[in-house]
LUMNU-105182 format. One record per residue (C-alpha): chain; residue number from 0; x, y, z. Coordinates in steps of 0.5 Angstrom, whole numbers, plus 2048, in hexadecimal, padded with zeros to 3 digits. Layout:
<recs>
rec ch = A; i = NUM; u = X; v = Y; w = Z
...
</recs>
This chain:
<recs>
rec ch = A; i = 0; u = 798; v = 83C; w = 6F4
rec ch = A; i = 1; u = 797; v = 83E; w = 6ED
rec ch = A; i = 2; u = 796; v = 838; w = 6E9
rec ch = A; i = 3; u = 797; v = 838; w = 6E2
rec ch = A; i = 4; u = 793; v = 835; w = 6DD
rec ch = A; i = 5; u = 78D; v = 836; w = 6E2
rec ch = A; i = 6; u = 787; v = 83B; w = 6E3
rec ch = A; i = 7; u = 788; v = 83F; w = 6EA
rec ch = A; i = 8; u = 786; v = 845; w = 6EE
rec ch = A; i = 9; u = 78B; v = 84A; w = 6EE
rec ch = A; i = 10; u = 78C; v = 851; w = 6F2
rec ch = A; i = 11; u = 78F; v = 857; w = 6EF
rec ch = A; i = 12; u = 795; v = 859; w = 6F3
rec ch = A; i = 13; u = 797; v = 85F; w = 6EF
rec ch = A; i = 14; u = 796; v = 862; w = 6E8
rec ch = A; i = 15; u = 79C; v = 864; w = 6E3
rec ch = A; i = 16; u = 79C; v = 868; w = 6DD
rec ch = A; i = 17; u = 79C; v = 861; w = 6D9
rec ch = A; i = 18; u = 797; v = 85D; w = 6DD
rec ch = A; i = 19; u = 795; v = 85B; w = 6E4
rec ch = A; i = 20; u = 798; v = 856; w = 6E9
rec ch = A; i = 21; u = 794; v = 851; w = 6EB
rec ch = A; i = 22; u = 795; v = 84C; w = 6F1
rec ch = A; i = 23; u = 792; v = 847; w = 6F6
rec ch = A; i = 24; u = 78F; v = 84B; w = 6FC
rec ch = A; i = 25; u = 794; v = 84B; w = 702
rec ch = A; i = 26; u = 79A; v = 849; w = 6FD
rec ch = A; i = 27; u = 7A0; v = 84C; w = 6FA
rec ch = A; i = 28; u = 7A0; v = 849; w = 6F4
rec ch = A; i = 29; u = 79E; v = 84D; w = 6EE
rec ch = A; i = 30; u = 79C; v = 84C; w = 6E6
rec ch = A; i = 31; u = 79B; v = 851; w = 6E1
rec ch = A; i = 32; u = 794; v = 853; w = 6DE
rec ch = A; i = 33; u = 796; v = 856; w = 6D7
rec ch = A; i = 34; u = 793; v = 85D; w = 6D6
rec ch = A; i = 35; u = 78E; v = 85C; w = 6D1
rec ch = A; i = 36; u = 78A; v = 858; w = 6D6
rec ch = A; i = 37; u = 78A; v = 85D; w = 6DB
rec ch = A; i = 38; u = 783; v = 860; w = 6DD
rec ch = A; i = 39; u = 782; v = 866; w = 6E1
rec ch = A; i = 40; u = 77F; v = 862; w = 6E6
rec ch = A; i = 41; u = 785; v = 85E; w = 6E7
rec ch = A; i = 42; u = 788; v = 863; w = 6ED
rec ch = A; i = 43; u = 78C; v = 85F; w = 6F3
rec ch = A; i = 44; u = 789; v = 85B; w = 6F7
rec ch = A; i = 45; u = 784; v = 859; w = 6F1
rec ch = A; i = 46; u = 783; v = 851; w = 6F0
rec ch = A; i = 47; u = 782; v = 84E; w = 6E9
rec ch = A; i = 48; u = 783; v = 847; w = 6E6
rec ch = A; i = 49; u = 788; v = 846; w = 6E1
rec ch = A; i = 50; u = 78C; v = 841; w = 6DD
rec ch = A; i = 51; u = 794; v = 840; w = 6DE
rec ch = A; i = 52; u = 798; v = 83E; w = 6D9
rec ch = A; i = 53; u = 7A0; v = 83F; w = 6D7
rec ch = A; i = 54; u = 7A2; v = 843; w = 6D1
rec ch = A; i = 55; u = 7A7; v = 842; w = 6CC
rec ch = A; i = 56; u = 7AD; v = 844; w = 6D1
rec ch = A; i = 57; u = 7AA; v = 83F; w = 6D6
rec ch = A; i = 58; u = 7A7; v = 845; w = 6DB
rec ch = A; i = 59; u = 7A0; v = 844; w = 6DE
rec ch = A; i = 60; u = 79B; v = 848; w = 6DB
rec ch = A; i = 61; u = 793; v = 849; w = 6DD
rec ch = A; i = 62; u = 78D; v = 84A; w = 6D8
rec ch = A; i = 63; u = 786; v = 84B; w = 6D8
rec ch = A; i = 64; u = 785; v = 848; w = 6D3
rec ch = A; i = 65; u = 783; v = 840; w = 6D2
rec ch = A; i = 66; u = 786; v = 83B; w = 6CF
rec ch = A; i = 67; u = 782; v = 835; w = 6CC
rec ch = A; i = 68; u = 785; v = 831; w = 6D1
rec ch = A; i = 69; u = 78A; v = 831; w = 6D7
rec ch = A; i = 70; u = 78F; v = 82C; w = 6DA
rec ch = A; i = 71; u = 78C; v = 825; w = 6DB
rec ch = A; i = 72; u = 787; v = 826; w = 6D6
rec ch = A; i = 73; u = 785; v = 822; w = 6CF
rec ch = A; i = 74; u = 783; v = 827; w = 6C9
rec ch = A; i = 75; u = 783; v = 827; w = 6C2
rec ch = A; i = 76; u = 787; v = 82D; w = 6BF
rec ch = A; i = 77; u = 78A; v = 82F; w = 6B8
rec ch = A; i = 78; u = 791; v = 82F; w = 6B6
rec ch = A; i = 79; u = 793; v = 837; w = 6B5
rec ch = A; i = 80; u = 79A; v = 835; w = 6B2
rec ch = A; i = 81; u = 7A0; v = 830; w = 6B2
rec ch = A; i = 82; u = 7A7; v = 831; w = 6B3
rec ch = A; i = 83; u = 7AD; v = 82D; w = 6B5
rec ch = A; i = 84; u = 7AB; v = 82D; w = 6BC
rec ch = A; i = 85; u = 7A4; v = 82A; w = 6BB
rec ch = A; i = 86; u = 79D; v = 82C; w = 6BA
rec ch = A; i = 87; u = 79A; v = 833; w = 6BC
rec ch = A; i = 88; u = 793; v = 833; w = 6BE
rec ch = A; i = 89; u = 78D; v = 838; w = 6BF
rec ch = A; i = 90; u = 78B; v = 837; w = 6C6
rec ch = A; i = 91; u = 787; v = 83E; w = 6C6
rec ch = A; i = 92; u = 78C; v = 842; w = 6C9
rec ch = A; i = 93; u = 78F; v = 848; w = 6C5
rec ch = A; i = 94; u = 796; v = 848; w = 6C7
rec ch = A; i = 95; u = 798; v = 841; w = 6C8
rec ch = A; i = 96; u = 797; v = 83B; w = 6C4
rec ch = A; i = 97; u = 797; v = 834; w = 6C7
rec ch = A; i = 98; u = 79D; v = 82F; w = 6C5
rec ch = A; i = 99; u = 79D; v = 828; w = 6C3
rec ch = A; i = 100; u = 7A3; v = 826; w = 6C3
rec ch = A; i = 101; u = 7A5; v = 820; w = 6BD
rec ch = A; i = 102; u = 7A6; v = 81C; w = 6C2
rec ch = A; i = 103; u = 79F; v = 81C; w = 6C5
rec ch = A; i = 104; u = 79B; v = 81B; w = 6BE
rec ch = A; i = 105; u = 798; v = 815; w = 6BC
rec ch = A; i = 106; u = 799; v = 817; w = 6B4
rec ch = A; i = 107; u = 79D; v = 81D; w = 6B1
rec ch = A; i = 108; u = 797; v = 823; w = 6B2
rec ch = A; i = 109; u = 796; v = 828; w = 6AD
rec ch = A; i = 110; u = 794; v = 82F; w = 6AC
rec ch = A; i = 111; u = 78D; v = 82F; w = 6AD
rec ch = A; i = 112; u = 78B; v = 829; w = 6AF
rec ch = A; i = 113; u = 787; v = 828; w = 6B6
rec ch = A; i = 114; u = 78A; v = 822; w = 6BB
rec ch = A; i = 115; u = 788; v = 820; w = 6C2
rec ch = A; i = 116; u = 78D; v = 821; w = 6C7
rec ch = A; i = 117; u = 78E; v = 821; w = 6CE
rec ch = A; i = 118; u = 791; v = 827; w = 6D1
rec ch = A; i = 119; u = 796; v = 827; w = 6D7
rec ch = A; i = 120; u = 79C; v = 82A; w = 6DB
rec ch = A; i = 121; u = 7A2; v = 828; w = 6D8
rec ch = A; i = 122; u = 7A6; v = 827; w = 6DF
rec ch = A; i = 123; u = 7AD; v = 828; w = 6DC
rec ch = A; i = 124; u = 7AB; v = 82E; w = 6D9
rec ch = A; i = 125; u = 7A6; v = 831; w = 6DD
rec ch = A; i = 126; u = 7A2; v = 832; w = 6D6
rec ch = A; i = 127; u = 79B; v = 831; w = 6D5
rec ch = A; i = 128; u = 79B; v = 82C; w = 6CF
rec ch = A; i = 129; u = 797; v = 827; w = 6CB
rec ch = A; i = 130; u = 797; v = 820; w = 6C9
rec ch = A; i = 131; u = 793; v = 81C; w = 6C3
rec ch = A; i = 132; u = 795; v = 816; w = 6C7
rec ch = A; i = 133; u = 78F; v = 816; w = 6CB
rec ch = A; i = 134; u = 78E; v = 80F; w = 6CD
rec ch = A; i = 135; u = 794; v = 80F; w = 6D2
rec ch = A; i = 136; u = 790; v = 815; w = 6D6
rec ch = A; i = 137; u = 78A; v = 810; w = 6D7
rec ch = A; i = 138; u = 788; v = 80B; w = 6DC
rec ch = A; i = 139; u = 78E; v = 80C; w = 6E1
rec ch = A; i = 140; u = 789; v = 80E; w = 6E6
rec ch = A; i = 141; u = 784; v = 808; w = 6E9
rec ch = A; i = 142; u = 77C; v = 80B; w = 6E6
rec ch = A; i = 143; u = 779; v = 80C; w = 6EC
rec ch = A; i = 144; u = 772; v = 80D; w = 6E9
rec ch = A; i = 145; u = 76B; v = 80B; w = 6EC
rec ch = A; i = 146; u = 766; v = 809; w = 6E6
rec ch = A; i = 147; u = 761; v = 80E; w = 6E4
rec ch = A; i = 148; u = 767; v = 813; w = 6E6
rec ch = A; i = 149; u = 767; v = 819; w = 6E1
rec ch = A; i = 150; u = 76E; v = 81A; w = 6DD
rec ch = A; i = 151; u = 771; v = 81E; w = 6D8
rec ch = A; i = 152; u = 772; v = 81A; w = 6D2
rec ch = A; i = 153; u = 776; v = 81D; w = 6CC
rec ch = A; i = 154; u = 774; v = 819; w = 6C5
rec ch = A; i = 155; u = 77B; v = 817; w = 6C2
rec ch = A; i = 156; u = 779; v = 811; w = 6BD
rec ch = A; i = 157; u = 773; v = 80E; w = 6BA
rec ch = A; i = 158; u = 773; v = 806; w = 6BA
rec ch = A; i = 159; u = 76E; v = 801; w = 6B7
rec ch = A; i = 160; u = 76C; v = 800; w = 6BF
rec ch = A; i = 161; u = 76B; v = 808; w = 6C0
rec ch = A; i = 162; u = 770; v = 80D; w = 6C2
rec ch = A; i = 163; u = 776; v = 80D; w = 6C6
rec ch = A; i = 164; u = 777; v = 812; w = 6CB
rec ch = A; i = 165; u = 77C; v = 815; w = 6D0
rec ch = A; i = 166; u = 779; v = 816; w = 6D7
rec ch = A; i = 167; u = 77A; v = 81C; w = 6DC
rec ch = A; i = 168; u = 781; v = 81C; w = 6D8
rec ch = A; i = 169; u = 783; v = 816; w = 6DC
rec ch = A; i = 170; u = 780; v = 80F; w = 6D9
rec ch = A; i = 171; u = 77E; v = 80C; w = 6D3
rec ch = A; i = 172; u = 776; v = 80C; w = 6D2
rec ch = A; i = 173; u = 771; v = 809; w = 6CD
rec ch = A; i = 174; u = 76A; v = 80B; w = 6CB
rec ch = A; i = 175; u = 767; v = 805; w = 6C8
rec ch = A; i = 176; u = 763; v = 806; w = 6C1
rec ch = A; i = 177; u = 75C; v = 804; w = 6C5
rec ch = A; i = 178; u = 75E; v = 809; w = 6CA
rec ch = A; i = 179; u = 75D; v = 80F; w = 6C6
rec ch = A; i = 180; u = 757; v = 812; w = 6C5
rec ch = A; i = 181; u = 759; v = 819; w = 6C2
rec ch = A; i = 182; u = 75F; v = 81B; w = 6BD
rec ch = A; i = 183; u = 765; v = 81C; w = 6BF
rec ch = A; i = 184; u = 76C; v = 81E; w = 6BC
rec ch = A; i = 185; u = 774; v = 81D; w = 6BC
rec ch = A; i = 186; u = 777; v = 822; w = 6C0
rec ch = A; i = 187; u = 771; v = 823; w = 6C4
rec ch = A; i = 188; u = 771; v = 823; w = 6CC
rec ch = A; i = 189; u = 76B; v = 820; w = 6CF
rec ch = A; i = 190; u = 767; v = 81E; w = 6D5
rec ch = A; i = 191; u = 767; v = 817; w = 6D6
rec ch = A; i = 192; u = 765; v = 812; w = 6DC
rec ch = A; i = 193; u = 768; v = 80C; w = 6DE
rec ch = A; i = 194; u = 765; v = 806; w = 6DC
rec ch = A; i = 195; u = 76B; v = 802; w = 6DF
rec ch = A; i = 196; u = 773; v = 801; w = 6E1
rec ch = A; i = 197; u = 776; v = 7FB; w = 6DD
rec ch = A; i = 198; u = 77B; v = 7F8; w = 6E0
rec ch = A; i = 199; u = 780; v = 7FA; w = 6DB
rec ch = A; i = 200; u = 77F; v = 801; w = 6DD
rec ch = A; i = 201; u = 77B; v = 804; w = 6D8
rec ch = A; i = 202; u = 774; v = 807; w = 6D9
rec ch = A; i = 203; u = 76E; v = 805; w = 6D6
rec ch = A; i = 204; u = 769; v = 80B; w = 6D5
rec ch = A; i = 205; u = 762; v = 80D; w = 6D3
rec ch = A; i = 206; u = 75F; v = 814; w = 6D1
rec ch = A; i = 207; u = 759; v = 813; w = 6D5
rec ch = A; i = 208; u = 75A; v = 814; w = 6DC
rec ch = A; i = 209; u = 755; v = 810; w = 6E1
rec ch = A; i = 210; u = 74F; v = 814; w = 6E1
rec ch = A; i = 211; u = 74F; v = 813; w = 6D9
rec ch = A; i = 212; u = 750; v = 80C; w = 6D9
rec ch = A; i = 213; u = 74B; v = 80B; w = 6DF
rec ch = A; i = 214; u = 746; v = 80F; w = 6DA
rec ch = A; i = 215; u = 747; v = 80B; w = 6D4
rec ch = A; i = 216; u = 747; v = 804; w = 6D8
rec ch = A; i = 217; u = 741; v = 806; w = 6DA
rec ch = A; i = 218; u = 73E; v = 809; w = 6D4
rec ch = A; i = 219; u = 740; v = 802; w = 6D1
rec ch = A; i = 220; u = 73C; v = 7FE; w = 6D7
rec ch = A; i = 221; u = 736; v = 803; w = 6D5
rec ch = A; i = 222; u = 736; v = 801; w = 6CE
rec ch = A; i = 223; u = 736; v = 7FA; w = 6CF
rec ch = A; i = 224; u = 731; v = 7FA; w = 6D4
rec ch = A; i = 225; u = 72C; v = 7FE; w = 6CF
rec ch = A; i = 226; u = 72E; v = 7F9; w = 6CA
rec ch = A; i = 227; u = 72C; v = 7F3; w = 6CF
rec ch = A; i = 228; u = 725; v = 7F6; w = 6D0
rec ch = A; i = 229; u = 727; v = 7F7; w = 6D7
rec ch = A; i = 230; u = 721; v = 7F5; w = 6DD
rec ch = A; i = 231; u = 721; v = 7FC; w = 6DF
rec ch = A; i = 232; u = 720; v = 802; w = 6DA
rec ch = A; i = 233; u = 725; v = 808; w = 6DA
rec ch = A; i = 234; u = 724; v = 80F; w = 6DB
rec ch = A; i = 235; u = 727; v = 815; w = 6DD
rec ch = A; i = 236; u = 723; v = 814; w = 6E3
rec ch = A; i = 237; u = 725; v = 80E; w = 6E5
rec ch = A; i = 238; u = 727; v = 80E; w = 6ED
rec ch = A; i = 239; u = 72F; v = 80E; w = 6F0
rec ch = A; i = 240; u = 72D; v = 807; w = 6F3
rec ch = A; i = 241; u = 72B; v = 804; w = 6ED
rec ch = A; i = 242; u = 730; v = 806; w = 6E9
rec ch = A; i = 243; u = 735; v = 803; w = 6EE
rec ch = A; i = 244; u = 731; v = 7FC; w = 6EE
rec ch = A; i = 245; u = 732; v = 7FC; w = 6E7
rec ch = A; i = 246; u = 738; v = 7FF; w = 6E4
rec ch = A; i = 247; u = 73C; v = 800; w = 6EB
rec ch = A; i = 248; u = 73D; v = 807; w = 6E9
rec ch = A; i = 249; u = 73B; v = 80E; w = 6EC
rec ch = A; i = 250; u = 735; v = 812; w = 6E9
rec ch = A; i = 251; u = 73A; v = 818; w = 6E7
rec ch = A; i = 252; u = 73E; v = 813; w = 6E3
rec ch = A; i = 253; u = 738; v = 810; w = 6E0
rec ch = A; i = 254; u = 735; v = 816; w = 6DE
rec ch = A; i = 255; u = 73C; v = 818; w = 6DB
rec ch = A; i = 256; u = 73C; v = 812; w = 6D7
rec ch = A; i = 257; u = 735; v = 813; w = 6D5
rec ch = A; i = 258; u = 737; v = 81A; w = 6D2
rec ch = A; i = 259; u = 73D; v = 817; w = 6CE
rec ch = A; i = 260; u = 738; v = 811; w = 6CB
rec ch = A; i = 261; u = 733; v = 817; w = 6C9
rec ch = A; i = 262; u = 739; v = 81C; w = 6C6
rec ch = A; i = 263; u = 73C; v = 816; w = 6C3
rec ch = A; i = 264; u = 735; v = 814; w = 6BF
rec ch = A; i = 265; u = 735; v = 80E; w = 6C2
rec ch = A; i = 266; u = 72F; v = 80F; w = 6C7
rec ch = A; i = 267; u = 728; v = 812; w = 6C6
rec ch = A; i = 268; u = 724; v = 815; w = 6CC
rec ch = A; i = 269; u = 71D; v = 815; w = 6CC
rec ch = A; i = 270; u = 719; v = 81C; w = 6CF
rec ch = A; i = 271; u = 718; v = 818; w = 6D5
rec ch = A; i = 272; u = 71F; v = 817; w = 6D6
rec ch = A; i = 273; u = 71F; v = 80F; w = 6D4
rec ch = A; i = 274; u = 725; v = 80D; w = 6D0
rec ch = A; i = 275; u = 725; v = 809; w = 6CA
rec ch = A; i = 276; u = 72C; v = 806; w = 6C6
rec ch = A; i = 277; u = 72C; v = 808; w = 6BF
</recs>
């Protein structure tokens, strides 16, 4: 089955003067790939990945161009034109702009403006359209995430508490200010890690994975130990057994933590490997 609004691998069925007809192997349904996208290697039987949409006459058309977003995704797009039908967004396809009907606009969109939208397949027309009323597309499925799980987070709003995000195109998330250890920007998609799933279905996130957090926690333990003149003198030659006793950690993580502290000029190291707090 040829799907509208998705990437899929199709096979060249036959060549014509104005392009190539593609289809799912073993099925009769076909879609046209216009001639400007056809290359020499595209002979019958050749397989390629394309994106399928409907043109202005509602005919399915394939393209090797890649839109900025596919059906089911949130994205920031700029407005190319506005008319009586709605706003038309540039979504990366030469022959087709993306319509946001007036009924799906939170406020009247202006030419040149950049807006957060959700791309979806209109069930009535079968066309790909977009909506700026993004909240209604979030939180409609149960957030089944585990602590530490990596997710994609689209940064959509800055608040005093941190940054609001959209997690995996499905849920609302928050990266709190104290969990941000590098600059992030609105409209950026970052890899984040789940701290917890709240009762309201929203996701608390961090930019540090488990290994980073483990190293950061251990580095602070080492600094605290050095500040209290611990009974055991620390050095990079310390045994794994002693590291386990003192810090409940592995020697590998200990060396990583020491390396971070040294790089940040928070400790010094003598020639014999002994470690001192600066």
